[in-house]
N, C-alpha and C positions, 0 to 999 in steps of 0.2 A: 308398459302394457296398454295398448290402445283398445278402448271399448266403444262400440257403436250401438245405439238403440234406434230402431226404425220400424214404423208401421208401414208395410209395403202395399196395403190396400189390395191384396190378392193379385198383385202384378199389374194393376191398371192405373192409368193417370187420373188426375182429378176429374170428377164427374163421369168416370168410366169411358172417357173418349177413346183411349187407345190402350192396347195391351203392350206394356213396355218392360216386361221382365228381363229381356236380354240387356236392355239399356241399364236397368237397375243393377244387374250383375256386373257390368263393366264399371259402373260408377262406384259400387261397393269395393271392388277389387283395387281400384285406384286409391282408396283410403288407406290401404295397408293396415287394416285392423287386425287385432289378435283375437278378439271376441266380438261377435255380432249377436245382438238380441233382437229378434224379429217378431212382429205381431201381424195378424191377419194374413197368415201364410196358408195358401190353398194346397192341401195335401192331395186332393183328388176332386175333379169335377167332370163327370162323364159327358155332360151335354156341351160344356165349353170346350172340352178337348176335341169335340167333333166340329165345332163351328168357328172357333177363334184361331186365326192364323198364328203360327209360331208358338202354339201351346206346347210346352215341353212334354216329353214322354215320361220324365221322372217327376217326383214330387218337387214342388217349388223350392223347398229348402235345399234339396240335393242339387238342383240345377244352379242355385245361387252359390253353393259351396264349391262347385266344380273348378278345379285348377288352383284353388287357394286355401281352402279349409279342409283338413283331413278328417276332422271330427265334427259330427253334427247330431243333434237330437231334436225330435219333433214331438210336440205334445198336442194331441187332439183336444179341441174345445167343443166344436159343434159337429154332429153327424147328421146329415140329411139324406134324402132319397137318392140324390145324384152325386154325393161326395162328402167331403169333410174339410174343415180348416182349423187352425189353431196358432200356437206360438212355436218358435224354433230358436235354437241356439247353434251358432256356427263357431268353431274354435280351431285355432292353429295348434293348440296344445291338447293333450289327452283329457277327455271327459271321463272321470273315474266313477261318477255316480249321477243318476238322473231320476227324477220323479215328477209326475204331472198331477197336481192336486186340484180337484174340482172345487171352485168357490162360487158357483152359480147361485143366484138368488131366485131367479125365475126361469122357467123352461125356455122361453123365447129369447133369452139373453144369456147364453152360456159363456162362462168365464173360467179360467184356470190359472194356476201359478206353475210355471215350469222351473223347477229347482234343479240346478246342476252343480257339480263340483269339478273344478278344473285344476289339473296339476301343471302349473306353469313351469316349474323346475323342481328337481329332487331336493335342491338346497333351500327351497322356499316353502312356506306352508301352502296347502291347497286353498283355492279361492272359491267361495260359494257365490253363485250367481242366481238371481231369481228374475225371470222374464215374465211380464204380466200385461194384461189389458183389462182395465177395470170398467165397471158399469157406467152408463150414461147418467144414471140418477144418483143424487147425493147419498140417499139412505143406503142404497146398495153398495156404493163405494166405501162408506164408513164401516159397513159390515165386513167387507172384504179386507180392509185395512186391519181390522181386529184379528181376522183369521191369518193374515200375513204375519202380524206381530207374534201370534201364537206359534205359527210354524217356525219362525226364526228362533224364538225362545226355546223351543223343544229340540231343534235339530242343528242349529249353528252355534258352536262354542263361542263364548264371548271374545276369546283371543284370536279368532280366525277371521281373515279378511272377508268382507261381504260387499257385493254390488247388487243393487236392485234397479232394474231399468224397464221401461216400457211406456205404454200409453195409459196414463192415469185418469184421463178425462176430467181432471180436476182444475177447471179453468178459474175457480174461485180461490184456489190455494188453501184449502181446508184440511188437506191430508198430512202435510209435513209435520205439524205439531204432534199428531198422533204417532207418526213414525219416529220422530226424534225422541219423544218420551218413551215409547214402547220398546225400541231396539237400538237406540243410540246412533242412528245414521244421520247424515246431513245431505241436503240436496246440493250437488257440486256446482251447478251453474249459479244458483243463488249465493252460495258461499263465496265464489270467486268474483262474481259480477254484480251482486246485490239484487238480482231479480231472476225469476224463472225464464227459461228460453221460450220464445214464442215460436211454435212449430206447426201451427195449423191455422188456415189452409195454406198449402204450399205456395200458391200463387201470390199470396199477400199475408204472411203469417201474423196472426193477431192473438191467438189463444195459446196459453202455455200448457199444452196437454201432455207432452212427452218429457220425461224426467229421468235423471240418474241420481240415485242415492248411494252413499257408501259409508263404510267404517273400516278402520284398520288399514287403510291405504292413503297415500298422499296424492291428491289430485293436482297435477301440474298445470293442466289447461283443459278447457272445455269450450266448445263452440257449437252453434246451431248452423247447419249448412243451408242457408236460405237463398243462395244464388243458384245459377245454372250449374249442372244440368238438373238439379233436384226439383226445381219449380215445374219441370216438364214430366216428372215421374209420378210418384204417389201423391195423395192428397195431404200427406204429412211430409215434413223434412226431417232428416236424421239429426241426432246429437252425437258428437264425437268427444270422448273424454280420455285423456292420457293420465295414467296412474304410475306411481312407483311404490315399492314396498317400503314401509317404515323400518328403520333400523331395529327397533325394539322387537319386531316380528321376525327378523332375519338373522339376528345374532345367535351364536351357538347357545344351546340350553334354554 
C-alpha cells in the first residue's frame, strides 16, 4: 500500500508564480499511489475561477482524483467570502467512514483533522488515516497534538492499523515524542533513515515540515521527492511511503 502526503499550496507553484494543478495531477498519477493525503486544497474560489487560466470547473481534489482515484473526501478548514479550502484524501480503495474535526486555536488560522477509514481488502482490517495541517505557532501545535491523541484514543482501536500524515509545521521536531507516547506511532522517515525528511521549500528543501506516522503496519520504504518535477510545483515536496500489513494483523482470528 503506497501512501503519499502532499501540501499542494492550492495548486500554485512556489511564491504563487504559476497555477500548476494539471502538472500536479500528472505527477501524482505517475506515483501510482493507493492513498494520497492532501493539504491546502482549494474547494472553491470564485474570484480565481474567473481570472486564473486553466482553473478547473470541479473542486481541486476531484480534479486531482480524476482517472485514478475512485474515492475521495474533502474536509473544509477555512470558509471565506469568495470560497473555501481544507484537507482531502484520495483513495483507490473504498472509504467507509469520514469525519472532519475542527482543531482551530484562533479564528484567523483555521485547522482540522480529516479522519477516514479505508477498506483495503475484505481479508484485511480497515486502515485509519488522519490527514492534517497544524498551526505555525508551537503552542497551537502542541494543543492540536493533544486533541489528535485524544481523537485516536477515543475512535481508533489499538489493534487497528493507523497512518497520520500531513504538514505538521514542526521544524523543531517537538511533536514526535508526544505522539509516540500518546498513541504509539513512529515517524517512518526518521525510523528508517535516522532523520525527518526535509520537504520545504521545494526549490531547496531545508525544513522537515511534512511527516508520516504509523502503527500496526510495516513501512518498507519512504522517500522525499525533492527532484523534478516537484521543485516546479508546490512550495512543499511530497513524501511517499510504502507499507505492508503485519502478519499479526492479517492472520485468521
